[in-house]
N, C-alpha and C positions, 0 to 999 in steps of 0.2 A: 202529259199530266193535266187531269181538271179539277176545278175548284170545288164542285159540289155535282152531288147527284139528284136525280129527278124520279128515282125509284121509290116510292114510298113505304113500298114493302121492304126495302132492303133498309131503309132508315128506320123502321121500326124494329127490325132483328139487330140492327145494331146501336140503338138506342143505349145510355148509358145506365137505365134501369134493367136491361134486358139479360139474363145470366147468361145468353151464348156469348153476349159482349163481353163479360166478365173473362168466360173462359179462353173466348179467341185471343185476348189481351194477354192473359197470362201465356197462352203459347201459341205466337204466331206461327203458322204463317200469315202471309197479308188477308186482312179480312176481306169476304166476299161484298163486293157492290160498295165498298167504302174505296173512297178516290187514293192512288198511292201517296200524292204530296201530304193529305190530311192525315194518313195512316202515319208518315215520318214523322210530321210535326205534333202529334197528339200523342203517340205512343211509343214512338222508338227515339234514340239518339241520332244526330247527325253522324252520315255515314263516314267514316274513316278513310277512305280511298279518297272521298271527293275535298278532304281538308289538306290534301297535296296540292303545292303550287309550286311554280318557276317563276320567280323575280327577276324582271328586265330593270337594267339600272339605264336611265334615259337623262339625256343631258337638259338642262332649263336653258332655257333661250336668255340671249343679253345678259350673262353672267361673266364676269371681270378673271374671275379666278376658278377655272376647273380642278385647281387639286385640293379645292375646300368640298368635302361631301356632301355639303348643303346645296352645291350648285347642281345636285342630281336629284331625280323625282323615281324611285321604285314603284313600279307597277306591277301589279300581281296576275298572272297568266293563271288563272282558275279551271278548274273543269265546265264543261260546257252545262253538263245535268246538273252540276251543283249550282250555277249560277239560277237554273232555272227554278231548283229550289227556293235558294236564296231570293229571287222575286216573289215565288209565293209568301214565304215567310215576311217579307216586307209590305207588302201589301194588307196581310193582315194585323202587323204593328203598327201601320201608317193609319189604318181605320181605327186601332185604339185609341191611337195618339190624338187624332182629331174629333172623335167622339168624347174624351175627358180631357181635351184642350190641354195636354201634357207637353206641347210644343208650345212655344210661346208666338203669340200673333205677331212679335217683333222679327222675327226667325223669318227669313226668306227664303234660303237655300232648300231646296229640297221639296218645296211646299208645290203643289200641283195649283197650277193658275198664276203663281209668281215667278218673277224674273229679277235679275240683278239690276235692271233700270227702276224696280221699284223703290230697290234701298236708297240708290243714289237721287233719285228724286224726292223719296221722302225725307232724306236728310237735306238737301238742299230748302225744300218747301218748309220745313219746320224752323231751320237757324234763319232765314229771312224774316219768316213770321214774328220770332221774337225780336230781329233786330226792329222792326216797325214798333214793336211794344218798347222802345226804348231800354231792351236788356241786354246784358253782357252774355254773350253763349262760351261755354268752354266744352269743349270735346274730348275724350280721353278715347284713343284707338288702342286697341289690345292686339299684342301680336304675338299668336302662339307659335313657338318653335317645335319644328317636328309634332306637330297636331296629332297627327292620325297614327302614326306609330307609337307615341307616348299613351295611348289610351289603355288604362288599367281594367283588364277584365272581371276581377273581383268588384271595385268600385262600379264599373257598368251594371253588372249585378246587382250590387245594392240599390243603387238608384233607381233601376225598374221595378224592384220588389217596395222601394219606397212610395214609387208612383202609381203601386196596384196594378200593375202588368201583368196580364194572365197567367199563371204558372207553367202551362206547358209553353208561351213563348220565352220566360225568362228558362224554361228547360232547355228547349231547343237551341237558344242564342248563346246560353251557357255551354253547351256541347259544341257547338259551332265554333266559338272561339278558343277552346281546350284542344291542347295536343296539335297544334296545326304545325306543319313544317314546311320549308319552302329552301330553295337554292337559288345563289344569286347568278344572273347570267348577264357578262358584259363583252359585246361583241360576239366572240364565238367560244370564250372561257368559262365556263360552267363549274360552280364551286359545288361542297360536298353539301349533303343536305343537314339542315339543323332544325331545331326547335324554336318556335316563335313564343316565347312565353307571354307577351303583352303586345298589341298592337291590331289596328286595323286595316285589311286589305284594299290597297287602292285598286279600284276595280272590281271591287265586289257589290250588287246591288243594296245590301245592308249597310254601305260604310256612311251615307250622308245621315241617312234616318238614327242610326245608333248613335254618331256624333253627335246631333241636335239635342238627343237626350241626355248626353252624357254631360255637354257644357251648359246645360238649359239653366243652370244657377248662378251663371255669369251674365244672365240678362233680367233687366230689372221686369216685374211682373205687373207691368204697365203698358196697355195698349197703345202705339204709336198714335198721337192727339195731339192737336195744335193748342188744346187747350192746358197739358200738360207740362210742366217747367223741368221735367227729368224724365227722358226716354230713355230706351235701349234699342239700336237696329242692328242685325247680325244678319251676314250672310257667310253660314257654313263655319269657316274659323275665323273669321273676319267680323270682329264685336265692336260695338262703339257705344258707349255714353255721352249723352248730351246733356248740358246742366245750362239752364238760363236764371239768373240772379238778377238784383236790382242794382248790385255794386261789386265791387272787385273782390273786395274784404271778403263778402259772402260768397262769392263764385272761389276764391281760395280756400275758404275753409271747409267748403261742402266737396271740394277737389281731393283735398287731403283726407277725408273720411271716406270715400269711394277708393281713393289708390292705397289704403292701406296695405293689401295684399299684392300689389305689383311689382314685381322684379325689376329695378332698374329704370325708373321713371325719368324721363325726360323731355323736355319742350321743343317746339319745332316750330319754323315760321312756315313750314310746308308738310305736309305728308301725301302719302301716296297710297291710297286706299281704294280696292276693286279696280286697278288698273288707270285710275283717274287721280291727278294730283288737283290737291287740294289747297288753295292758298289761306292767309288770315282774312283776305276778304271774299273769298271764290271768286277771284278771278280767271278767267277761261284764256288768259293768253298764253301760258307755257304749252297749251295743247297745239297750238300752230306747228310750234318745233317737233313734237310729238308725231304729227301728219307726216311732216316731212322725211323724218326719220324711219317712220314704218313704211312709208311709199317706197324710199329708195332700197330698203332692206328685200321687202316685198318682192320689187320688179326684178330684184337682181337675183332672188332665187328662182323667180317664174323662168326667169332666160334661161335657164339650165333645162327647163321642160320644154318651152314653147320657142321653137326655132322656126323660122319660115321656111327654111331649105327640107329640114330632114323631121322637125319636130311635129307638134301636133297640128290638126288644120285648124282653120280659121274660126268655126263654127266651137270645136271641143275649146279653142284657146279663150273664147270669148266668156262661155260658160266657166271655165276654170278662173278667169281672172274677176267675175262677178260675184263666184262662191269665196275666193281669199283676199282679194284686192280689197273690193267695198266692203267685207266685213271687218278687215282689219282697219282701215281707213275710218270707218263711220263707226267707230266703237265707240259706245256711249254716247252719240252726238246729242243726245235728248238733253244733256247737262250742260256741254261745253259749248255747244254753237249757239249763241247769243247774238240779241241787236249791237252789242258792243263790238264784236269782233265777225260781224255778219260778212263784209268786205273782203278782209284780209282771208276768212275762210274760203269765199266762193272763188278767189282767185286761185289760192292753193289747192283746191278741189279741181278747177280746171285745167291747172297745170298737171295733175297726177292725170286726169282722164285722159287727156291728149297721149301721156307718155303710156299707158295703157293700151290707145288703139295704136299707136306707133308700134307696139310690141306683139299686137296680136294678128296684125297688117302687113306686116314689113313696109309700110311707108318708109318715104325718106322724112328726114327731120323738118326738109324744108317746105311740106306739104302744107297750105293754107288751112287755118284753123276751121273757117266753113266748111271744106272739103271734107276734112277728119269729123266734123258733127253729123254729116249727113251720109257718111257710107262708113263709119267706124261701128256703127250697130252696138254700141255700148251705151246704156242710159246715164244720161248725168247725174253725175253724183248728189248733186245738191236737189234732185229731184226725189233721188232715192234716199235721201235722209229726211225730206220731208214727207214721204209716204210712210217711213217707219217710223216717224214719231207720232202721227196721226193713228200708224195701225197700234201702238202703244198704248196711246190715250185712250183707244175704244175698248182696251182690255178691261181695266179697271172700272171703268165707266159703267160697262154692263155686267159687273161682278153682283155678288148678293149684298144684300145691305149690309151685312154683320162683315164685310171686308174692311180693315183698317184703313187701308190705302184708298181705296175709295172715297171715304170722309175725307181724307186731307185733300184728295183733288178738289171733291165737291165744293170744300170750304175754300179752296184758293180762288176758283172758277166765279166763285158769288163773292170774292172780295172787292173792293173797289179802290183800297190804297194802290198808288203808285209808286212808292219807294221801296226799293230794293226787289226789282221784277225778279220774279221765280222763273224756272226752266218753262213753267205753262203761260206766264205770261208774255216770254219773248216768242213763246210758239203761236201766241193770238195774235201779237202784235205784227212780226215779220212776215207771216203767211196767211193766206183768206182760210182758215179752218172753219169747215161747215158748222155753224154755231148749232142747226137744227139737229143734228145728232146729239146733242146733251140733252135736248127735251125729249130726245125719243128713247134714249137710254135710261131716262130719269123717270119717264111714265112707262 
């Protein structure tokens, strides 16, 4: 499928003002010279046979009770050609949403050039900046149960119409979500086919974009800025409201106003948000135990694949370890790797590195550490963390000027206050970050 045609004669023959176009629209077959994907999205409904799917039920990791249905994640196995058409529709929908600012800038998930680190860094930067101003910060973390399966089709189409979405996109999305059927598959058991009245299929290219538009009303219409005392930061279905006030009384009053529609609100001394544990003081201490747990479970799982006698060769084992173990251990390290816990984190990372080298090479535990470092051929985890954080920091600095997260980072880099250091301050203090890159990016 293609997105456009370069034949001007064909374009004139099939223009909306042409009589031939109207006659062909009334009696398809497929118009000559018009791309098939565009014809589907502008003239016809979504093909019914592409609405059929099979839903695989997959266990979520680290759950205590697997008799609870919420401990499982449904993943829809869709038709390949249908997913290609959904990709085309999603590109058109994203183009319209960005041109009209229909997706709030505080939304990070599903936006090109953004990642989950942007949400975490923006949250810590904003909170610590308000602490420097002597204000009290209140955070409201919204947890949506069964977010994607609970999306109502009629309400979604109503929201798109309110946002002045192009009619042909509303039409094809409504057709895409109507009369969908699926069957559940658990192990080798397949259920009977049944109709899905309301849901977004996990695995569809349209999933994230449609959900961002669906819950856009839950995000405050304020761009994330250090000058604002009330902002919203969202990553897909994880939405956070941050409030900064001068006193506790003002904070409690404003919190009650915001939480009028929240079901069963309760306070916590720490909360897990985007796989990061946030405490009242934003302390990074809980992550030391998290590193140990993740490393032990990951190495135990890799042992079943990597065996020195009959498993993968050393080269393939090193590639697998670098792809899996490193990613899990250094998950969001730009936030929790600070000067306060630098020594303990480095000690733990070195220990996990030696375990990975022993696993990939089959060496004995009594092997001296210098020998493991030289012949292990696995990059030091601390150096990988530095590279990851430097690469992340370069991305928003080279972004367009209208990028809200770029403004947050520039404001923090130009700040001279030393109290309540942010992740950027920790990065500049503990590592020799090339400051000349800031000048190049700014100019």
